C-alpha positions in Angstrom: 0.0 0.0 0.0 1.2 3.5 -0.8 2.2 5.5 2.3 -0.1 8.3 1.1 -3.1 5.9 1.0 -2.0 4.5 4.4 -2.0 7.9 6.0 -5.4 8.7 4.7 -6.7 5.4 6.0 -5.2 6.2 9.4 -6.8 9.7 9.4 -10.2 8.1 8.6 -9.8 5.8 11.6 -9.3 8.6 14.2 -6.6 10.7 15.8 -3.1 10.0 14.4 -0.4 10.6 16.9 2.9 11.1 15.1 6.0 12.2 17.1 8.2 14.9 15.7 11.2 13.2 14.2 14.3 15.0 12.8 16.2 12.2 11.0 16.0 8.6 9.9 17.3 7.4 13.3 14.6 9.1 15.3 11.9 8.0 12.8 13.0 4.4 13.1 12.9 4.6 16.9 9.3 6.0 16.7 8.4 3.0 14.4 9.9 0.6 16.9 7.9 2.2 19.6 4.7 1.4 17.7 3.7 4.7 16.2 1.7 4.5 12.9 3.2 7.6 11.4 5.8 10.3 12.1 6.1 14.0 11.6 9.3 15.5 10.0 9.9 18.6 12.1 11.3 21.6 10.5 12.8 22.8 13.9 14.5 19.4 14.4 16.0 19.3 10.9 17.4 22.8 11.0 18.8 22.2 14.5 20.4 18.8 13.7 21.4 19.4 10.1 22.5 23.0 10.2 23.0 23.7 13.9 20.7 26.7 13.3 17.4 28.0 14.7 14.1 27.4 13.1 14.2 30.4 10.7 13.6 28.7 7.4 17.3 28.5 6.5 17.1 24.9 5.0 16.9 24.7 1.2 14.4 22.6 -0.7 17.0 20.2 -2.0 18.4 19.7 1.5 15.0 19.0 2.9 13.9 16.7 0.2 17.1 14.7 0.4 16.8 14.4 4.2 13.1 13.4 3.9 14.0 10.7 1.4 16.4 9.2 3.9 13.7 9.2 6.6 11.1 7.6 4.4 13.5 4.9 3.3 14.2 4.0 6.9 10.6 3.3 8.0 7.6 1.5 6.7 5.1 4.1 8.1 3.9 7.4 6.6 5.9 10.6 7.1 4.2 14.0 7.1 6.7 16.8 6.5 7.0 20.5 7.3 7.7 22.5 4.2 7.5 26.0 5.8 6.2 28.4 3.3 6.9 26.3 0.3 10.3 27.8 -0.6 9.0 30.8 -2.6 6.2 31.7 -5.0 3.5 29.5 -6.4 5.9 28.0 -9.0 8.3 27.2 -6.2 5.4 25.6 -4.2 4.6 23.5 -7.2 8.1 22.2 -7.5 8.3 21.6 -3.7 5.3 19.3 -3.8 6.7 17.4 -6.7 10.1 17.0 -4.9 8.4 15.9 -1.6 6.4 13.3 -3.6 9.6 11.9 -5.0 11.1 11.9 -1.6 8.3 9.5 -0.5 6.6 11.5 2.1 2.9 11.0 2.5 2.0 14.6 3.0 3.2 18.1 3.9 2.0 21.1 5.8 2.5 24.6 4.3 2.0 27.8 6.1 0.8 31.4 5.5 3.7 33.3 7.1 5.6 36.1 5.5 9.2 35.5 4.6 11.4 35.2 6.4 9.4 32.8 8.5 9.9 32.4 12.3 9.2 29.5 14.6 6.0 30.2 16.5 7.9 30.4 19.8 9.9 33.4 18.4 8.7 37.0 18.0 8.3 38.5 14.6 5.7 36.3 12.9 3.4 37.9 10.3 1.2 36.4 7.7 0.6 37.1 4.0 -2.8 38.2 2.6 -5.4 35.5 2.5 -5.3 35.8 -1.3 -1.6 35.0 -1.4 -2.1 32.2 1.1 -4.9 30.7 -1.0 -2.6 30.8 -4.1 -0.1 28.7 -2.2 -2.7 26.1 -1.2 -4.1 26.0 -4.8 -0.6 25.6 -6.2 0.2 22.8 -3.8 -3.1 20.9 -4.5 -2.6 21.3 -8.3 1.0 20.1 -8.1 0.3 16.7 -6.5 0.3 13.7 -8.9 -0.9 11.3 -6.3 -4.5 12.2 -5.2 -3.9 10.6 -1.9 -0.9 13.0 -1.1 -2.1 14.9 2.0 -1.9 18.8 1.9 -2.2 20.5 5.3 -2.7 24.2 5.5 -1.2 25.9 8.5 -2.1 29.4 9.6 -0.1 31.7 11.9 -3.0 34.2 12.0 -3.1 33.9 15.8 -0.9 37.1 15.6 -4.2 38.7 14.4 -7.0 36.9 16.3 -8.5 33.5 16.9 -11.4 34.4 14.6 -8.9 35.1 11.9 -7.3 31.7 12.5 -10.7 30.0 12.2 -11.7 31.9 9.1 -8.4 31.2 7.4 -8.5 27.5 8.2 -12.0 27.3 6.7 -11.0 29.2 3.6 -7.9 27.0 3.1 -10.0 23.8 3.4 -12.5 25.2 0.9 -9.6 25.8 -1.5 -8.7 22.1 -1.4 -6.5 21.5 1.6 -7.1 18.1 3.3 -6.5 19.3 6.9 -6.0 22.6 8.7 -3.2 23.4 11.2 -4.1 26.3 13.4 -1.2 27.9 15.4 -2.4 29.4 18.7 0.7 30.6 20.4 -1.3 33.8 21.0 -5.1 33.8 22.0 -6.4 37.2 21.2 -3.4 38.9 22.8 -2.8 36.4 25.6 0.2 34.1 25.3 -1.1 30.5 25.0 1.4 29.5 27.8 -0.4 31.9 30.2 -3.7 30.2 29.8 -4.7 27.6 32.4 -4.8 24.0 31.1 -8.6 24.1 31.1 -8.5 27.4 29.1 -6.1 25.8 26.6 -8.3 22.8 26.3 -11.4 25.0 25.7 -9.5 26.8 23.0 -8.6 23.5 21.3 -12.2 22.3 21.5 -13.4 25.7 20.0 -11.0 25.2 17.1 -12.1 21.6 16.4 -15.7 22.7 16.5 -15.4 25.9 14.4 -13.1 24.6 11.7 -15.0 22.7 9.0 -12.7 19.8 8.4 -9.9 17.8 9.9 -7.6 19.7 12.4 -4.0 19.1 13.1 -2.4 20.2 16.4 0.2 22.9 16.3 2.9 20.6 17.8 2.5 21.1 21.5 1.5 18.1 23.7 -1.9 18.1 25.3 -2.6 20.7 28.0 -1.4 19.6 31.5 -3.8 17.0 32.9 -5.1 16.0 29.5 -4.0 13.4 27.0 -4.2 12.6 23.4 -7.5 10.8 24.2 -8.9 14.2 25.1 -7.7 15.7 21.8 -9.3 12.8 19.9 -12.6 13.4 21.8 -12.4 17.0 21.0 -12.2 16.2 17.3 -8.6 16.5 16.4 -7.3 14.3 13.5 -3.5 14.6 13.8 -1.1 15.7 16.5 2.6 15.4 17.1 5.0 16.1 20.0 7.0 18.2 17.6 10.0 19.1 19.7 9.9 16.5 22.5 12.2 13.9 20.8 14.7 16.6 19.9 14.6 18.0 23.4 15.1 14.5 24.9 18.0 13.9 22.6 19.6 17.3 23.3 19.4 16.9 27.1 20.7 13.3 27.0 23.6 14.2 24.7 24.5 17.4 26.7 24.5 15.4 30.0 26.7 12.7 28.5 29.1 15.2 27.1 29.4 17.1 30.4 30.0 13.8 32.3 32.8 12.8 30.0 34.4 16.3 30.2 34.3 16.3 34.0 35.2 12.6 34.6 37.2 11.5 31.6 34.9 8.5 31.2 31.4 7.7 30.2 31.1 4.8 32.8 29.2 6.8 35.4 26.6 8.1 32.8 26.1 4.7 31.3 25.6 3.1 34.8 23.1 5.8 35.8 21.3 5.6 32.4 20.9 2.0 31.4 18.9 1.4 28.4 18.1 -1.0 25.5 20.6 0.7 23.2 23.7 0.2 25.3 26.0 -0.9 22.5 26.7 -0.3 18.8 25.3 -3.7 18.0 22.0 -3.0 19.6 21.7 0.2 17.8 22.5 -1.4 14.4 19.9 -4.1 15.2 17.3 -1.4 15.6 18.4 0.0 12.3 17.5 -3.0 10.3 20.8 -5.0 10.7 19.0 -8.3 10.0 17.4 -6.9 6.9 20.7 -5.8 5.5 22.3 -9.1 6.4 19.6 -11.0 4.6 20.1 -8.8 1.5 23.8 -9.5 1.5 23.2 -13.2 1.9 20.8 -13.3 -0.9 23.1 -11.4 -3.2 26.2 -13.6 -2.5 24.5 -17.0 -2.6 22.7 -16.7 -5.9 
């Protein structure tokens, strides 16, 4: 089955939880953990591949090559972040074709002005709704696989929640398969300043007022809530966008500091036992048996 078709079937069955992965290694670990899909996080790719913040610095060719390595490593759908589509409508058209060739099952494209900014940073602004609709139209027209999923993201929370809802509905009417409302601001209030119940009420409002499938903005559920609550609210797709990256960063930083201070990694390894304690275990997780079988088949025929 095509990964695009598989993703659409998963979406039809209920909430898809797809952790934010930044490379083939993290995507494979998500698959081993039992997830049915993964999200290719723009923040994670820029951090790990460029050592840079999430400011849209990655090029299309860099992203598509990276995405191709991820899709080759797993047998589950990958939904990828393509920022604003890398330019005008012709660039958006090419971007969709390149991402299809990379094997991803879908993408999300946003309505930010260039240069784009991660939602946790100040300085976001959005293009006119007409320009945003042109991006969505170009993306939908470019796909050669009708099952390829187009998600329309809006950062219009910098204007108002009503603008977020109206834009999401306009993008869905233009052909997008799912809407992704960013709500780092809620009518002038930082999302982080809302109580967990207020956050959940906002999410319920979005799911109710948006006339189609809704994708979470990347945060986990509000404190005290779970993905089951998001499913009940009506969300179709969510990812813990930065959580795997943060876990990796903290673990690596702790290990590096331990080695620097002690001249050995023994104490860290003893305090942090885990399944992947040796190069062999890591390679086994990365399809060692599959590669060994391929080599055997090639040399015994």
